[in-house]
C-alpha positions as CSV (number, residue, x, y, z in Angstrom):
1,M,-13.2,13.3,14.4
2,D,-11.7,10.5,16.5
3,D,-8.0,10.4,17.0
4,P,-6.7,7.4,15.0
5,R,-3.7,7.0,17.3
6,P,-3.8,3.9,19.5
7,P,-3.5,4.3,23.3
8,A,0.0,4.9,24.5
9,G,1.9,1.6,24.5
10,S,5.4,0.4,24.9
11,A,8.2,3.0,24.5
12,A,9.7,1.0,21.5
13,F,6.4,1.0,19.6
14,S,5.6,4.7,20.4
15,A,9.0,5.8,19.1
16,V,8.6,3.8,15.9
17,A,5.0,5.0,15.3
18,D,6.0,8.7,15.9
19,G,8.8,8.2,13.3
20,L,6.4,6.9,10.7
21,R,3.9,9.8,11.4
22,A,6.7,12.3,10.8
23,M,7.5,11.1,7.3
24,T,6.9,13.1,4.2
25,F,6.1,11.7,0.7
26,R,6.1,12.9,-2.9
27,S,3.5,15.6,-3.5
28,D,1.3,13.5,-5.8
29,F,0.9,10.8,-3.1
30,V,-1.1,11.8,0.0
31,V,-0.7,9.7,3.2
32,R,-2.9,10.0,6.3
33,E,-3.1,8.0,9.5
34,I,-6.2,5.9,9.8
35,P,-7.6,3.8,12.7
36,A,-5.5,0.6,13.1
37,P,-7.3,-2.7,13.6
38,G,-7.3,-3.7,17.2
39,S,-7.6,-7.4,16.8
40,L,-4.3,-8.2,15.0
41,A,-1.7,-7.3,17.6
42,P,-1.4,-5.5,21.0
43,E,-0.1,-2.4,19.3
44,A,-0.6,-1.2,15.7
45,V,-0.4,2.0,13.6
46,A,-2.0,2.3,10.1
47,F,-1.9,4.6,7.2
48,A,-3.8,5.1,3.9
49,G,-2.2,6.5,0.8
50,D,-3.8,7.8,-2.4
51,V,-2.3,8.9,-5.7
52,R,-3.5,12.4,-6.5
53,P,-6.7,12.2,-4.4
54,E,-9.6,14.4,-5.6
55,A,-11.1,14.5,-2.1
56,H,-9.6,14.1,1.4
57,G,-10.3,10.7,2.9
58,V,-11.7,9.2,-0.3
59,D,-9.9,6.4,-2.2
60,S,-8.3,7.8,-5.3
61,M,-9.4,6.6,-8.7
62,Y,-5.7,6.4,-9.7
63,G,-4.4,4.2,-7.0
64,T,-4.8,3.6,-3.3
65,G,-3.3,1.6,-0.5
66,R,-3.1,0.8,3.2
67,F,-0.1,0.1,5.4
68,I,-0.3,-1.4,8.9
69,L,2.6,-1.9,11.3
70,L,1.9,-4.4,14.0
71,H,3.9,-5.0,17.2
72,D,3.5,-8.0,19.6
73,P,6.3,-8.4,22.2
74,D,5.3,-12.1,22.4
75,E,6.6,-12.7,18.9
76,P,4.0,-14.8,17.2
77,D,5.4,-17.9,15.6
78,A,4.2,-17.0,12.1
79,W,6.0,-13.6,12.4
80,N,9.3,-14.9,13.6
81,G,9.7,-11.6,15.4
82,A,7.9,-8.9,17.3
83,W,7.0,-6.7,14.2
84,R,4.8,-7.4,11.2
85,V,3.8,-5.3,8.2
86,V,0.5,-5.9,6.5
87,C,-0.2,-3.8,3.4
88,F,-2.5,-3.5,0.4
89,A,-2.3,-1.5,-2.8
90,Q,-4.5,-1.4,-5.9
91,A,-4.8,0.6,-9.1
92,P,-6.8,0.6,-12.3
93,L,-5.1,-0.4,-15.5
94,E,-5.5,-0.1,-19.2
95,V,-7.1,-3.3,-20.4
96,E,-4.1,-4.2,-22.5
97,I,-1.8,-3.9,-19.5
98,G,-4.2,-6.0,-17.4
99,M,-3.9,-8.8,-20.0
100,D,-0.2,-9.0,-19.6
101,P,0.6,-12.6,-18.3
102,F,3.6,-11.3,-16.3
103,L,1.8,-8.4,-14.6
104,A,1.4,-10.2,-11.2
105,D,5.1,-11.2,-11.3
106,V,6.2,-7.7,-12.1
107,T,4.1,-6.3,-9.3
108,W,5.7,-8.6,-6.8
109,S,9.2,-7.7,-8.1
110,W,8.4,-4.0,-7.6
111,L,7.8,-4.7,-3.9
112,E,11.0,-6.7,-3.6
113,D,13.0,-4.0,-5.4
114,A,11.5,-1.2,-3.3
115,L,12.5,-3.0,-0.1
116,R,16.0,-3.8,-1.3
117,T,16.8,-0.3,-2.6
118,R,15.9,1.1,0.8
119,S,17.8,-1.6,2.7
120,A,14.5,-2.5,4.3
121,S,15.3,-6.0,5.7
122,A,12.3,-8.3,5.5
123,H,11.7,-12.0,6.2
124,S,8.7,-14.4,6.4
125,M,7.2,-12.6,3.4
126,S,3.9,-13.6,1.8
127,A,1.8,-11.9,-0.8
128,T,-0.8,-12.2,-3.5
129,A,-0.9,-10.1,-6.7
130,T,-4.3,-10.3,-8.3
131,K,-5.3,-8.8,-11.7
132,T,-8.9,-8.4,-12.6
133,L,-10.5,-7.9,-16.0
134,S,-14.1,-6.7,-16.1
135,K,-16.8,-5.9,-18.7
136,G,-19.9,-3.9,-18.0
137,F,-23.4,-5.1,-19.1
138,G,-26.8,-3.6,-19.0
139,S,-26.7,-0.1,-17.4
140,L,-23.0,-0.6,-16.8
141,A,-22.2,-1.3,-20.4
142,V,-21.3,2.4,-21.0
143,E,-18.3,1.9,-18.6
144,G,-16.8,-0.6,-21.1
145,D,-14.0,-2.9,-20.3
146,G,-11.8,-2.4,-17.2
147,A,-8.8,-3.9,-15.5
148,Q,-7.2,-3.6,-12.0
149,I,-4.1,-4.8,-10.2
150,E,-4.2,-5.5,-6.4
151,L,-1.3,-6.4,-4.1
152,R,-1.8,-7.8,-0.6
153,A,1.4,-8.5,1.2
154,S,2.9,-9.1,4.7
155,W,6.4,-9.5,6.0
156,S,8.4,-9.3,9.2
157,P,10.5,-6.1,9.1
158,A,13.8,-5.3,10.6
159,G,15.8,-2.1,10.9
160,D,14.4,1.3,10.3
161,M,10.6,0.9,9.9
162,R,10.4,4.1,7.9
163,A,12.1,2.4,5.0
164,H,9.3,-0.2,4.9
165,L,6.6,2.5,4.8
166,D,8.6,4.3,2.1
167,A,8.8,1.1,0.1
168,W,5.0,0.6,0.3
169,A,4.5,4.2,-0.9
170,E,6.7,3.6,-3.9
171,V,5.0,0.4,-4.9
172,T,1.5,2.0,-4.6
173,C,2.7,4.8,-6.9
174,M,4.3,2.5,-9.4
175,M,1.1,0.4,-9.6
176,A,-0.7,3.7,-10.5
177,G,1.8,4.4,-13.2
178,L,4.1,6.7,-11.3
179,P,7.6,5.3,-11.4
180,P,10.3,6.7,-9.0
181,G,11.4,10.2,-10.0
182,S,8.3,10.9,-12.0
183,E,6.7,13.5,-9.6
184,G,4.5,15.8,-11.6
185,I,4.2,13.5,-14.6
186,A,0.8,12.4,-15.7
187,V,-0.7,9.2,-14.4
188,F,-0.8,6.5,-17.1
189,G,-4.3,6.2,-18.4
190,G,-5.5,9.2,-16.3
191,N,-9.1,8.8,-17.6
192,R,-9.5,5.4,-16.1
193,T,-12.2,4.6,-13.6
194,I,-12.6,1.9,-10.9
195,R,-15.8,0.0,-10.8
196,G,-17.1,-1.2,-7.5
């Protein structure tokens, strides 16, 4: 298997990336390093996280996410700094929850709260929270109705970058129905499936 680590870069980036790699997470959320995109910044490190994965390297049916930390010493104007976080999280939902008109707002507030409680300073934030309702027809009719929430966000981080990775992990778990301090408790709607 190819080593997902980028080639050795600046000392500042290497120290931050090594700190992120050394982090540990709750036992029901598995995080692994994945290849980082090479076109977004001179230096990057990326992680995938899955809530209670059934197989290594396969997106979990309960919730999954990606976290990318970018570093560009030239400080792109849109970033207003040398660092940028780009992240993604998604989870299936019970249809009734997916119909809640405030679901997207709540998902965004989870991210803001997770950053704030970790003193993870962030600016130049942007995000979309998308809820999807679906209904199967024909050969997919047996799957019934489904719902999903997806969060795509980016921000310019400051301070300890580990706090930002930890905040993303919390949000991904919360979207899957695992609030903070709930390690070992069943995932909400554990028999849900994600349709591709």
